[in-house]
mmCIF file of the N, C-alpha and C atoms, coordinates in Angstrom:
data_MODEL
# 
_entry.id   MODEL 
# 
loop_
_atom_site.group_PDB 
_atom_site.id 
_atom_site.type_symbol 
_atom_site.label_atom_id 
_atom_site.label_alt_id 
_atom_site.label_comp_id 
_atom_site.label_asym_id 
_atom_site.label_entity_id 
_atom_site.label_seq_id 
_atom_site.pdbx_PDB_ins_code 
_atom_site.Cartn_x 
_atom_site.Cartn_y 
_atom_site.Cartn_z 
_atom_site.occupancy 
_atom_site.B_iso_or_equiv 
_atom_site.pdbx_formal_charge 
_atom_site.auth_seq_id 
_atom_site.auth_comp_id 
_atom_site.auth_asym_id 
_atom_site.auth_atom_id 
_atom_site.pdbx_PDB_model_num 
ATOM 1   N N  . MET A 1 1  ? 12.863  -11.588 13.137  1.00 0.00 ? 1  MET A N  1 
ATOM 2   C CA . MET A 1 1  ? 13.506  -11.733 11.852  1.00 0.00 ? 1  MET A CA 1 
ATOM 3   C C  . MET A 1 1  ? 12.149  -11.464 11.435  1.00 0.00 ? 1  MET A C  1 
ATOM 4   N N  . LYS A 1 2  ? 11.699  -10.607 10.388  1.00 0.00 ? 2  LYS A N  1 
ATOM 5   C CA . LYS A 1 2  ? 10.773  -10.323 9.377   1.00 0.00 ? 2  LYS A CA 1 
ATOM 6   C C  . LYS A 1 2  ? 10.309  -11.333 8.503   1.00 0.00 ? 2  LYS A C  1 
ATOM 7   N N  . SER A 1 3  ? 9.367   -11.817 8.492   1.00 0.00 ? 3  SER A N  1 
ATOM 8   C CA . SER A 1 3  ? 8.950   -12.432 6.889   1.00 0.00 ? 3  SER A CA 1 
ATOM 9   C C  . SER A 1 3  ? 8.711   -11.823 5.745   1.00 0.00 ? 3  SER A C  1 
ATOM 10  N N  . SER A 1 4  ? 9.102   -12.264 4.796   1.00 0.00 ? 4  SER A N  1 
ATOM 11  C CA . SER A 1 4  ? 8.607   -11.619 3.330   1.00 0.00 ? 4  SER A CA 1 
ATOM 12  C C  . SER A 1 4  ? 7.195   -11.107 3.501   1.00 0.00 ? 4  SER A C  1 
ATOM 13  N N  . ARG A 1 5  ? 6.189   -11.598 4.068   1.00 0.00 ? 5  ARG A N  1 
ATOM 14  C CA . ARG A 1 5  ? 4.909   -11.328 3.932   1.00 0.00 ? 5  ARG A CA 1 
ATOM 15  C C  . ARG A 1 5  ? 4.839   -10.327 4.935   1.00 0.00 ? 5  ARG A C  1 
ATOM 16  N N  . SER A 1 6  ? 5.157   -10.472 5.849   1.00 0.00 ? 6  SER A N  1 
ATOM 17  C CA . SER A 1 6  ? 4.373   -9.259  6.951   1.00 0.00 ? 6  SER A CA 1 
ATOM 18  C C  . SER A 1 6  ? 4.733   -7.725  6.379   1.00 0.00 ? 6  SER A C  1 
ATOM 19  N N  . GLY A 1 7  ? 5.140   -7.088  5.462   1.00 0.00 ? 7  GLY A N  1 
ATOM 20  C CA . GLY A 1 7  ? 4.922   -6.085  4.639   1.00 0.00 ? 7  GLY A CA 1 
ATOM 21  C C  . GLY A 1 7  ? 3.424   -5.848  4.091   1.00 0.00 ? 7  GLY A C  1 
ATOM 22  N N  . THR A 1 8  ? 2.706   -6.923  3.869   1.00 0.00 ? 8  THR A N  1 
ATOM 23  C CA . THR A 1 8  ? 1.345   -6.701  3.767   1.00 0.00 ? 8  THR A CA 1 
ATOM 24  C C  . THR A 1 8  ? 0.678   -6.405  4.619   1.00 0.00 ? 8  THR A C  1 
ATOM 25  N N  . SER A 1 9  ? 0.692   -7.097  5.770   1.00 0.00 ? 9  SER A N  1 
ATOM 26  C CA . SER A 1 9  ? -0.170  -7.169  6.917   1.00 0.00 ? 9  SER A CA 1 
ATOM 27  C C  . SER A 1 9  ? -0.265  -5.805  7.533   1.00 0.00 ? 9  SER A C  1 
ATOM 28  N N  . ASN A 1 10 ? 0.553   -5.142  7.301   1.00 0.00 ? 10 ASN A N  1 
ATOM 29  C CA . ASN A 1 10 ? -0.135  -3.312  7.849   1.00 0.00 ? 10 ASN A CA 1 
ATOM 30  C C  . ASN A 1 10 ? -0.753  -2.542  6.632   1.00 0.00 ? 10 ASN A C  1 
ATOM 31  N N  . PRO A 1 11 ? -2.327  -2.013  6.645   1.00 0.00 ? 11 PRO A N  1 
ATOM 32  C CA . PRO A 1 11 ? -2.685  -1.329  4.988   1.00 0.00 ? 11 PRO A CA 1 
ATOM 33  C C  . PRO A 1 11 ? -1.827  -0.579  4.547   1.00 0.00 ? 11 PRO A C  1 
ATOM 34  N N  . LEU A 1 12 ? -1.202  0.182   5.833   1.00 0.00 ? 12 LEU A N  1 
ATOM 35  C CA . LEU A 1 12 ? -0.546  1.774   5.048   1.00 0.00 ? 12 LEU A CA 1 
ATOM 36  C C  . LEU A 1 12 ? 1.407   1.374   4.957   1.00 0.00 ? 12 LEU A C  1 
ATOM 37  N N  . GLU A 1 13 ? 1.218   0.049   4.885   1.00 0.00 ? 13 GLU A N  1 
ATOM 38  C CA . GLU A 1 13 ? 2.477   -0.505  3.748   1.00 0.00 ? 13 GLU A CA 1 
ATOM 39  C C  . GLU A 1 13 ? 2.268   -0.420  2.324   1.00 0.00 ? 13 GLU A C  1 
ATOM 40  N N  . TRP A 1 14 ? 0.994   -0.217  2.016   1.00 0.00 ? 14 TRP A N  1 
ATOM 41  C CA . TRP A 1 14 ? 0.583   -0.071  0.242   1.00 0.00 ? 14 TRP A CA 1 
ATOM 42  C C  . TRP A 1 14 ? 1.225   1.376   0.179   1.00 0.00 ? 14 TRP A C  1 
ATOM 43  N N  . LEU A 1 15 ? 1.077   2.517   1.111   1.00 0.00 ? 15 LEU A N  1 
ATOM 44  C CA . LEU A 1 15 ? 1.463   3.336   0.455   1.00 0.00 ? 15 LEU A CA 1 
ATOM 45  C C  . LEU A 1 15 ? 3.070   3.871   0.528   1.00 0.00 ? 15 LEU A C  1 
ATOM 46  N N  . ASP A 1 16 ? 3.958   3.085   0.897   1.00 0.00 ? 16 ASP A N  1 
ATOM 47  C CA . ASP A 1 16 ? 5.074   2.669   0.212   1.00 0.00 ? 16 ASP A CA 1 
ATOM 48  C C  . ASP A 1 16 ? 5.059   2.125   -0.580  1.00 0.00 ? 16 ASP A C  1 
ATOM 49  N N  . LEU A 1 17 ? 4.685   1.428   -1.382  1.00 0.00 ? 17 LEU A N  1 
ATOM 50  C CA . LEU A 1 17 ? 4.734   0.940   -2.338  1.00 0.00 ? 17 LEU A CA 1 
ATOM 51  C C  . LEU A 1 17 ? 4.230   2.115   -3.650  1.00 0.00 ? 17 LEU A C  1 
ATOM 52  N N  . ILE A 1 18 ? 3.587   2.911   -3.214  1.00 0.00 ? 18 ILE A N  1 
ATOM 53  C CA . ILE A 1 18 ? 3.043   4.305   -4.454  1.00 0.00 ? 18 ILE A CA 1 
ATOM 54  C C  . ILE A 1 18 ? 4.675   4.988   -3.947  1.00 0.00 ? 18 ILE A C  1 
ATOM 55  N N  . LYS A 1 19 ? 5.243   5.425   -3.140  1.00 0.00 ? 19 LYS A N  1 
ATOM 56  C CA . LYS A 1 19 ? 6.524   6.000   -3.033  1.00 0.00 ? 19 LYS A CA 1 
ATOM 57  C C  . LYS A 1 19 ? 7.899   5.287   -3.790  1.00 0.00 ? 19 LYS A C  1 
ATOM 58  N N  . LEU A 1 20 ? 7.613   3.909   -4.262  1.00 0.00 ? 20 LEU A N  1 
ATOM 59  C CA . LEU A 1 20 ? 8.527   3.263   -4.775  1.00 0.00 ? 20 LEU A CA 1 
ATOM 60  C C  . LEU A 1 20 ? 8.028   3.779   -5.920  1.00 0.00 ? 20 LEU A C  1 
ATOM 61  N N  . GLU A 1 21 ? 6.651   3.347   -6.555  1.00 0.00 ? 21 GLU A N  1 
ATOM 62  C CA . GLU A 1 21 ? 6.233   3.999   -7.699  1.00 0.00 ? 21 GLU A CA 1 
ATOM 63  C C  . GLU A 1 21 ? 6.838   5.697   -8.490  1.00 0.00 ? 21 GLU A C  1 
ATOM 64  N N  . LEU A 1 22 ? 6.562   6.520   -7.458  1.00 0.00 ? 22 LEU A N  1 
ATOM 65  C CA . LEU A 1 22 ? 6.764   7.635   -7.675  1.00 0.00 ? 22 LEU A CA 1 
ATOM 66  C C  . LEU A 1 22 ? 8.255   7.929   -8.130  1.00 0.00 ? 22 LEU A C  1 
ATOM 67  N N  . ALA A 1 23 ? 9.711   6.892   -7.558  1.00 0.00 ? 23 ALA A N  1 
ATOM 68  C CA . ALA A 1 23 ? 10.509  7.234   -7.587  1.00 0.00 ? 23 ALA A CA 1 
ATOM 69  C C  . ALA A 1 23 ? 11.137  6.309   -9.403  1.00 0.00 ? 23 ALA A C  1 
ATOM 70  N N  . VAL A 1 24 ? 9.863   5.613   -9.459  1.00 0.00 ? 24 VAL A N  1 
ATOM 71  C CA . VAL A 1 24 ? 9.981   5.104   -10.595 1.00 0.00 ? 24 VAL A CA 1 
ATOM 72  C C  . VAL A 1 24 ? 9.834   6.116   -12.035 1.00 0.00 ? 24 VAL A C  1 
ATOM 73  N N  . VAL A 1 25 ? 9.182   6.508   -11.690 1.00 0.00 ? 25 VAL A N  1 
ATOM 74  C CA . VAL A 1 25 ? 7.967   7.353   -12.597 1.00 0.00 ? 25 VAL A CA 1 
ATOM 75  C C  . VAL A 1 25 ? 8.784   8.680   -13.004 1.00 0.00 ? 25 VAL A C  1 
ATOM 76  N N  . LEU A 1 26 ? 9.353   9.356   -11.534 1.00 0.00 ? 26 LEU A N  1 
ATOM 77  C CA . LEU A 1 26 ? 10.411  10.054  -11.572 1.00 0.00 ? 26 LEU A CA 1 
ATOM 78  C C  . LEU A 1 26 ? 11.918  9.805   -12.954 1.00 0.00 ? 26 LEU A C  1 
ATOM 79  N N  . GLY A 1 27 ? 11.950  9.037   -12.566 1.00 0.00 ? 27 GLY A N  1 
ATOM 80  C CA . GLY A 1 27 ? 13.215  7.870   -13.296 1.00 0.00 ? 27 GLY A CA 1 
ATOM 81  C C  . GLY A 1 27 ? 13.012  8.383   -14.586 1.00 0.00 ? 27 GLY A C  1 
ATOM 82  N N  . LEU A 1 28 ? 11.269  7.617   -15.107 1.00 0.00 ? 28 LEU A N  1 
ATOM 83  C CA . LEU A 1 28 ? 11.380  7.738   -16.188 1.00 0.00 ? 28 LEU A CA 1 
ATOM 84  C C  . LEU A 1 28 ? 10.787  9.271   -16.981 1.00 0.00 ? 28 LEU A C  1 
ATOM 85  N N  . ALA A 1 29 ? 10.229  9.682   -16.209 1.00 0.00 ? 29 ALA A N  1 
ATOM 86  C CA . ALA A 1 29 ? 10.549  11.410  -16.557 1.00 0.00 ? 29 ALA A CA 1 
ATOM 87  C C  . ALA A 1 29 ? 11.602  12.421  -16.492 1.00 0.00 ? 29 ALA A C  1 
ATOM 88  N N  . LEU A 1 30 ? 12.457  11.521  -15.901 1.00 0.00 ? 30 LEU A N  1 
ATOM 89  C CA . LEU A 1 30 ? 13.823  11.941  -16.142 1.00 0.00 ? 30 LEU A CA 1 
ATOM 90  C C  . LEU A 1 30 ? 14.448  11.526  -18.056 1.00 0.00 ? 30 LEU A C  1 
ATOM 91  N N  . GLY A 1 31 ? 14.141  10.593  -17.987 1.00 0.00 ? 31 GLY A N  1 
ATOM 92  C CA . GLY A 1 31 ? 14.654  9.827   -19.224 1.00 0.00 ? 31 GLY A CA 1 
ATOM 93  C C  . GLY A 1 31 ? 14.145  10.012  -20.131 1.00 0.00 ? 31 GLY A C  1 
ATOM 94  N N  . VAL A 1 32 ? 12.690  10.593  -20.164 1.00 0.00 ? 32 VAL A N  1 
ATOM 95  C CA . VAL A 1 32 ? 12.197  11.399  -21.201 1.00 0.00 ? 32 VAL A CA 1 
ATOM 96  C C  . VAL A 1 32 ? 12.676  12.630  -21.597 1.00 0.00 ? 32 VAL A C  1 
ATOM 97  N N  . ALA A 1 33 ? 13.339  13.682  -20.320 1.00 0.00 ? 33 ALA A N  1 
ATOM 98  C CA . ALA A 1 33 ? 13.627  14.728  -20.828 1.00 0.00 ? 33 ALA A CA 1 
ATOM 99  C C  . ALA A 1 33 ? 14.637  14.687  -21.126 1.00 0.00 ? 33 ALA A C  1 
ATOM 100 N N  . VAL A 1 34 ? 15.869  13.605  -20.799 1.00 0.00 ? 34 VAL A N  1 
ATOM 101 C CA . VAL A 1 34 ? 16.950  13.497  -21.313 1.00 0.00 ? 34 VAL A CA 1 
ATOM 102 C C  . VAL A 1 34 ? 16.451  13.423  -22.962 1.00 0.00 ? 34 VAL A C  1 
ATOM 103 N N  . VAL A 1 35 ? 15.735  12.674  -23.200 1.00 0.00 ? 35 VAL A N  1 
ATOM 104 C CA . VAL A 1 35 ? 15.468  12.131  -24.823 1.00 0.00 ? 35 VAL A CA 1 
ATOM 105 C C  . VAL A 1 35 ? 15.485  13.194  -25.574 1.00 0.00 ? 35 VAL A C  1 
ATOM 106 N N  . VAL A 1 36 ? 14.340  14.060  -25.194 1.00 0.00 ? 36 VAL A N  1 
ATOM 107 C CA . VAL A 1 36 ? 14.146  15.239  -25.587 1.00 0.00 ? 36 VAL A CA 1 
ATOM 108 C C  . VAL A 1 36 ? 15.028  16.291  -25.692 1.00 0.00 ? 36 VAL A C  1 
ATOM 109 N N  . TRP A 1 37 ? 16.173  16.629  -24.824 1.00 0.00 ? 37 TRP A N  1 
ATOM 110 C CA . TRP A 1 37 ? 17.055  17.568  -24.827 1.00 0.00 ? 37 TRP A CA 1 
ATOM 111 C C  . TRP A 1 37 ? 18.040  17.292  -26.231 1.00 0.00 ? 37 TRP A C  1 
ATOM 112 N N  . ARG A 1 38 ? 18.151  15.128  -26.353 1.00 0.00 ? 38 ARG A N  1 
ATOM 113 C CA . ARG A 1 38 ? 18.950  15.251  -26.993 1.00 0.00 ? 38 ARG A CA 1 
ATOM 114 C C  . ARG A 1 38 ? 18.530  15.202  -28.177 1.00 0.00 ? 38 ARG A C  1 
ATOM 115 N N  . LEU A 1 39 ? 17.301  15.037  -28.771 1.00 0.00 ? 39 LEU A N  1 
ATOM 116 C CA . LEU A 1 39 ? 16.589  14.851  -29.709 1.00 0.00 ? 39 LEU A CA 1 
ATOM 117 C C  . LEU A 1 39 ? 16.584  16.356  -30.613 1.00 0.00 ? 39 LEU A C  1 
ATOM 118 N N  . ASP A 1 40 ? 17.017  16.461  -31.932 1.00 0.00 ? 40 ASP A N  1 
ATOM 119 C CA . ASP A 1 40 ? 16.595  18.026  -32.620 1.00 0.00 ? 40 ASP A CA 1 
ATOM 120 C C  . ASP A 1 40 ? 15.054  17.693  -33.343 1.00 0.00 ? 40 ASP A C  1 
ATOM 121 N N  . LEU A 1 41 ? 14.333  17.809  -32.128 1.00 0.00 ? 41 LEU A N  1 
ATOM 122 C CA . LEU A 1 41 ? 12.951  18.120  -33.144 1.00 0.00 ? 41 LEU A CA 1 
ATOM 123 C C  . LEU A 1 41 ? 12.304  19.235  -33.084 1.00 0.00 ? 41 LEU A C  1 
ATOM 124 N N  . GLY A 1 42 ? 10.953  19.445  -33.450 1.00 0.00 ? 42 GLY A N  1 
ATOM 125 C CA . GLY A 1 42 ? 10.272  20.874  -33.505 1.00 0.00 ? 42 GLY A CA 1 
ATOM 126 C C  . GLY A 1 42 ? 9.954   20.858  -32.044 1.00 0.00 ? 42 GLY A C  1 
ATOM 127 N N  . HIS A 1 43 ? 9.924   22.093  -31.373 1.00 0.00 ? 43 HIS A N  1 
ATOM 128 C CA . HIS A 1 43 ? 9.366   22.365  -30.027 1.00 0.00 ? 43 HIS A CA 1 
ATOM 129 C C  . HIS A 1 43 ? 8.056   21.832  -29.930 1.00 0.00 ? 43 HIS A C  1 
ATOM 130 N N  . GLY A 1 44 ? 6.897   21.968  -30.812 1.00 0.00 ? 44 GLY A N  1 
ATOM 131 C CA . GLY A 1 44 ? 5.793   21.391  -30.455 1.00 0.00 ? 44 GLY A CA 1 
ATOM 132 C C  . GLY A 1 44 ? 5.807   19.848  -29.856 1.00 0.00 ? 44 GLY A C  1 
ATOM 133 N N  . ILE A 1 45 ? 6.808   19.275  -31.042 1.00 0.00 ? 45 ILE A N  1 
ATOM 134 C CA . ILE A 1 45 ? 6.979   17.950  -30.733 1.00 0.00 ? 45 ILE A CA 1 
ATOM 135 C C  . ILE A 1 45 ? 7.383   17.390  -29.461 1.00 0.00 ? 45 ILE A C  1 
ATOM 136 N N  . GLU A 1 46 ? 8.462   18.470  -28.876 1.00 0.00 ? 46 GLU A N  1 
ATOM 137 C CA . GLU A 1 46 ? 9.423   18.415  -27.607 1.00 0.00 ? 46 GLU A CA 1 
ATOM 138 C C  . GLU A 1 46 ? 8.204   18.455  -26.535 1.00 0.00 ? 46 GLU A C  1 
ATOM 139 N N  . LEU A 1 47 ? 7.147   19.602  -26.419 1.00 0.00 ? 47 LEU A N  1 
ATOM 140 C CA . LEU A 1 47 ? 6.368   19.946  -25.570 1.00 0.00 ? 47 LEU A CA 1 
ATOM 141 C C  . LEU A 1 47 ? 5.271   18.959  -25.407 1.00 0.00 ? 47 LEU A C  1 
ATOM 142 N N  . ALA A 1 48 ? 4.682   18.249  -26.863 1.00 0.00 ? 48 ALA A N  1 
ATOM 143 C CA . ALA A 1 48 ? 3.989   16.800  -26.574 1.00 0.00 ? 48 ALA A CA 1 
ATOM 144 C C  . ALA A 1 48 ? 4.411   16.140  -25.736 1.00 0.00 ? 48 ALA A C  1 
ATOM 145 N N  . MET A 1 49 ? 5.754   15.519  -26.180 1.00 0.00 ? 49 MET A N  1 
ATOM 146 C CA . MET A 1 49 ? 6.249   14.383  -25.657 1.00 0.00 ? 49 MET A CA 1 
ATOM 147 C C  . MET A 1 49 ? 6.528   14.418  -24.440 1.00 0.00 ? 49 MET A C  1 
ATOM 148 N N  . LEU A 1 50 ? 6.687   15.780  -23.291 1.00 0.00 ? 50 LEU A N  1 
ATOM 149 C CA . LEU A 1 50 ? 6.773   16.144  -21.842 1.00 0.00 ? 50 LEU A CA 1 
ATOM 150 C C  . LEU A 1 50 ? 5.276   16.349  -21.465 1.00 0.00 ? 50 LEU A C  1 
ATOM 151 N N  . ALA A 1 51 ? 4.336   16.505  -21.846 1.00 0.00 ? 51 ALA A N  1 
ATOM 152 C CA . ALA A 1 51 ? 3.460   16.657  -21.694 1.00 0.00 ? 51 ALA A CA 1 
ATOM 153 C C  . ALA A 1 51 ? 2.870   15.642  -21.723 1.00 0.00 ? 51 ALA A C  1 
ATOM 154 N N  . GLY A 1 52 ? 2.506   14.720  -22.655 1.00 0.00 ? 52 GLY A N  1 
ATOM 155 C CA . GLY A 1 52 ? 2.573   13.378  -22.724 1.00 0.00 ? 52 GLY A CA 1 
ATOM 156 C C  . GLY A 1 52 ? 2.582   12.188  -21.403 1.00 0.00 ? 52 GLY A C  1 
ATOM 157 N N  . CYS A 1 53 ? 4.185   12.467  -21.387 1.00 0.00 ? 53 CYS A N  1 
ATOM 158 C CA . CYS A 1 53 ? 4.944   11.912  -20.319 1.00 0.00 ? 53 CYS A CA 1 
ATOM 159 C C  . CYS A 1 53 ? 4.036   11.946  -19.034 1.00 0.00 ? 53 CYS A C  1 
ATOM 160 N N  . GLY A 1 54 ? 4.200   13.478  -18.395 1.00 0.00 ? 54 GLY A N  1 
ATOM 161 C CA . GLY A 1 54 ? 3.233   13.889  -17.427 1.00 0.00 ? 54 GLY A CA 1 
ATOM 162 C C  . GLY A 1 54 ? 2.348   13.371  -16.522 1.00 0.00 ? 54 GLY A C  1 
ATOM 163 N N  . PHE A 1 55 ? 1.006   13.653  -18.381 1.00 0.00 ? 55 PHE A N  1 
ATOM 164 C CA . PHE A 1 55 ? 0.139   12.901  -17.762 1.00 0.00 ? 55 PHE A CA 1 
ATOM 165 C C  . PHE A 1 55 ? -0.331  11.550  -17.469 1.00 0.00 ? 55 PHE A C  1 
ATOM 166 N N  . VAL A 1 56 ? 0.414   11.232  -18.035 1.00 0.00 ? 56 VAL A N  1 
ATOM 167 C CA . VAL A 1 56 ? 0.294   9.300   -18.341 1.00 0.00 ? 56 VAL A CA 1 
ATOM 168 C C  . VAL A 1 56 ? 1.466   9.251   -16.733 1.00 0.00 ? 56 VAL A C  1 
ATOM 169 N N  . CYS A 1 57 ? 1.679   9.320   -16.640 1.00 0.00 ? 57 CYS A N  1 
ATOM 170 C CA . CYS A 1 57 ? 2.904   9.493   -15.153 1.00 0.00 ? 57 CYS A CA 1 
ATOM 171 C C  . CYS A 1 57 ? 2.008   9.764   -14.023 1.00 0.00 ? 57 CYS A C  1 
ATOM 172 N N  . GLY A 1 58 ? 1.283   11.388  -14.074 1.00 0.00 ? 58 GLY A N  1 
ATOM 173 C CA . GLY A 1 58 ? 0.432   11.570  -13.088 1.00 0.00 ? 58 GLY A CA 1 
ATOM 174 C C  . GLY A 1 58 ? -0.673  10.618  -12.962 1.00 0.00 ? 58 GLY A C  1 
ATOM 175 N N  . GLY A 1 59 ? -1.633  10.670  -14.044 1.00 0.00 ? 59 GLY A N  1 
ATOM 176 C CA . GLY A 1 59 ? -2.138  9.663   -13.870 1.00 0.00 ? 59 GLY A CA 1 
ATOM 177 C C  . GLY A 1 59 ? -2.241  8.477   -13.414 1.00 0.00 ? 59 GLY A C  1 
ATOM 178 N N  . TRP A 1 60 ? -1.187  7.610   -13.718 1.00 0.00 ? 60 TRP A N  1 
ATOM 179 C CA . TRP A 1 60 ? -0.421  6.665   -13.276 1.00 0.00 ? 60 TRP A CA 1 
ATOM 180 C C  . TRP A 1 60 ? -0.851  6.753   -11.133 1.00 0.00 ? 60 TRP A C  1 
ATOM 181 N N  . LEU A 1 61 ? -0.034  7.719   -11.171 1.00 0.00 ? 61 LEU A N  1 
ATOM 182 C CA . LEU A 1 61 ? 0.155   8.130   -9.760  1.00 0.00 ? 61 LEU A CA 1 
ATOM 183 C C  . LEU A 1 61 ? -0.969  8.453   -9.120  1.00 0.00 ? 61 LEU A C  1 
ATOM 184 N N  . ALA A 1 62 ? -1.780  9.129   -9.675  1.00 0.00 ? 62 ALA A N  1 
ATOM 185 C CA . ALA A 1 62 ? -3.091  9.091   -9.440  1.00 0.00 ? 62 ALA A CA 1 
ATOM 186 C C  . ALA A 1 62 ? -4.080  7.879   -9.078  1.00 0.00 ? 62 ALA A C  1 
ATOM 187 N N  . LEU A 1 63 ? -4.397  6.965   -10.003 1.00 0.00 ? 63 LEU A N  1 
ATOM 188 C CA . LEU A 1 63 ? -4.864  6.022   -9.939  1.00 0.00 ? 63 LEU A CA 1 
ATOM 189 C C  . LEU A 1 63 ? -4.839  5.146   -8.754  1.00 0.00 ? 63 LEU A C  1 
ATOM 190 N N  . ARG A 1 64 ? -2.937  5.041   -8.694  1.00 0.00 ? 64 ARG A N  1 
ATOM 191 C CA . ARG A 1 64 ? -2.479  3.815   -7.816  1.00 0.00 ? 64 ARG A CA 1 
ATOM 192 C C  . ARG A 1 64 ? -2.756  4.292   -6.374  1.00 0.00 ? 64 ARG A C  1 
ATOM 193 N N  . THR A 1 65 ? -2.634  5.950   -6.378  1.00 0.00 ? 65 THR A N  1 
ATOM 194 C CA . THR A 1 65 ? -2.886  6.301   -4.808  1.00 0.00 ? 65 THR A CA 1 
ATOM 195 C C  . THR A 1 65 ? -4.663  6.074   -4.480  1.00 0.00 ? 65 THR A C  1 
ATOM 196 N N  . ARG A 1 66 ? -5.113  6.509   -5.245  1.00 0.00 ? 66 ARG A N  1 
ATOM 197 C CA . ARG A 1 66 ? -6.732  6.040   -5.128  1.00 0.00 ? 66 ARG A CA 1 
ATOM 198 C C  . ARG A 1 66 ? -7.166  4.910   -4.478  1.00 0.00 ? 66 ARG A C  1 
ATOM 199 N N  . ARG A 1 67 ? -6.066  3.966   -5.827  1.00 0.00 ? 67 ARG A N  1 
ATOM 200 C CA . ARG A 1 67 ? -7.329  2.514   -5.450  1.00 0.00 ? 67 ARG A CA 1 
ATOM 201 C C  . ARG A 1 67 ? -6.455  2.298   -3.844  1.00 0.00 ? 67 ARG A C  1 
ATOM 202 N N  . SER A 1 68 ? -5.299  2.386   -3.520  1.00 0.00 ? 68 SER A N  1 
ATOM 203 C CA . SER A 1 68 ? -4.971  2.169   -2.406  1.00 0.00 ? 68 SER A CA 1 
ATOM 204 C C  . SER A 1 68 ? -5.681  3.222   -1.157  1.00 0.00 ? 68 SER A C  1 
ATOM 205 N N  . LEU A 1 69 ? -5.756  3.876   -1.097  1.00 0.00 ? 69 LEU A N  1 
ATOM 206 C CA . LEU A 1 69 ? -6.474  4.822   -0.287  1.00 0.00 ? 69 LEU A CA 1 
ATOM 207 C C  . LEU A 1 69 ? -7.822  4.315   -0.241  1.00 0.00 ? 69 LEU A C  1 
ATOM 208 N N  . ASP A 1 70 ? -8.577  3.768   -1.243  1.00 0.00 ? 70 ASP A N  1 
ATOM 209 C CA . ASP A 1 70 ? -10.125 2.942   -0.955  1.00 0.00 ? 70 ASP A CA 1 
ATOM 210 C C  . ASP A 1 70 ? -9.884  1.768   -0.303  1.00 0.00 ? 70 ASP A C  1 
ATOM 211 N N  . ALA A 1 71 ? -8.483  1.086   -0.620  1.00 0.00 ? 71 ALA A N  1 
ATOM 212 C CA . ALA A 1 71 ? -8.586  -0.608  0.392   1.00 0.00 ? 71 ALA A CA 1 
ATOM 213 C C  . ALA A 1 71 ? -7.778  0.130   1.459   1.00 0.00 ? 71 ALA A C  1 
ATOM 214 N N  . ILE A 1 72 ? -7.517  0.787   1.887   1.00 0.00 ? 72 ILE A N  1 
ATOM 215 C CA . ILE A 1 72 ? -7.138  1.326   3.616   1.00 0.00 ? 72 ILE A CA 1 
ATOM 216 C C  . ILE A 1 72 ? -8.359  1.807   4.392   1.00 0.00 ? 72 ILE A C  1 
ATOM 217 N N  . ARG A 1 73 ? -9.313  2.802   3.638   1.00 0.00 ? 73 ARG A N  1 
ATOM 218 C CA . ARG A 1 73 ? -10.223 3.048   4.613   1.00 0.00 ? 73 ARG A CA 1 
ATOM 219 C C  . ARG A 1 73 ? -11.634 2.102   4.755   1.00 0.00 ? 73 ARG A C  1 
ATOM 220 N N  . PRO A 1 74 ? -11.717 1.563   5.906   1.00 0.00 ? 74 PRO A N  1 
ATOM 221 C CA . PRO A 1 74 ? -12.820 0.162   6.278   1.00 0.00 ? 74 PRO A CA 1 
ATOM 222 C C  . PRO A 1 74 ? -14.310 0.607   5.802   1.00 0.00 ? 74 PRO A C  1 
ATOM 223 N N  . ASP A 1 75 ? -14.139 1.930   5.948   1.00 0.00 ? 75 ASP A N  1 
ATOM 224 C CA . ASP A 1 75 ? -16.003 2.672   5.869   1.00 0.00 ? 75 ASP A CA 1 
ATOM 225 C C  . ASP A 1 75 ? -16.027 3.024   4.411   1.00 0.00 ? 75 ASP A C  1 
ATOM 226 N N  . HIS A 1 76 ? -15.421 2.568   3.226   1.00 0.00 ? 76 HIS A N  1 
ATOM 227 C CA . HIS A 1 76 ? -15.619 3.068   1.900   1.00 0.00 ? 76 HIS A CA 1 
ATOM 228 C C  . HIS A 1 76 ? -16.795 2.516   1.610   1.00 0.00 ? 76 HIS A C  1 
ATOM 229 N N  . ASP A 1 77 ? -17.235 3.587   0.753   1.00 0.00 ? 77 ASP A N  1 
ATOM 230 C CA . ASP A 1 77 ? -18.590 3.831   -0.015  1.00 0.00 ? 77 ASP A CA 1 
ATOM 231 C C  . ASP A 1 77 ? -18.461 3.768   -0.806  1.00 0.00 ? 77 ASP A C  1 
ATOM 232 N N  . GLU A 1 78 ? -19.363 2.950   -1.995  1.00 0.00 ? 78 GLU A N  1 
ATOM 233 C CA . GLU A 1 78 ? -19.394 2.947   -3.211  1.00 0.00 ? 78 GLU A CA 1 
ATOM 234 C C  . GLU A 1 78 ? -19.780 3.565   -4.373  1.00 0.00 ? 78 GLU A C  1 
ATOM 235 N N  . GLY A 1 79 ? -20.847 4.250   -3.465  1.00 0.00 ? 79 GLY A N  1 
ATOM 236 C CA . GLY A 1 79 ? -21.235 5.613   -3.907  1.00 0.00 ? 79 GLY A CA 1 
ATOM 237 C C  . GLY A 1 79 ? -20.832 6.597   -4.012  1.00 0.00 ? 79 GLY A C  1 
ATOM 238 N N  . ASP A 1 80 ? -19.784 6.762   -3.489  1.00 0.00 ? 80 ASP A N  1 
ATOM 239 C CA . ASP A 1 80 ? -19.265 8.659   -2.648  1.00 0.00 ? 80 ASP A CA 1 
ATOM 240 C C  . ASP A 1 80 ? -17.836 8.326   -3.287  1.00 0.00 ? 80 ASP A C  1 
# 
């Protein structure tokens, strides 16, 4: 039986956490899309809400992925 801490012993397990965050972000984006669809706002405001959600969620995933890959790489140089 595996312990609860054995999941973090393999550095590639961090990428599985990114997959989980991707699922959460997709659910959030779908929720925002449903809210925009149900609200009767101007097209510019609806587009701004969807674009803002996309930029924030995409930026979050890019940041987390970059940090995870930097932690995995053993030959990581701070200057590159």
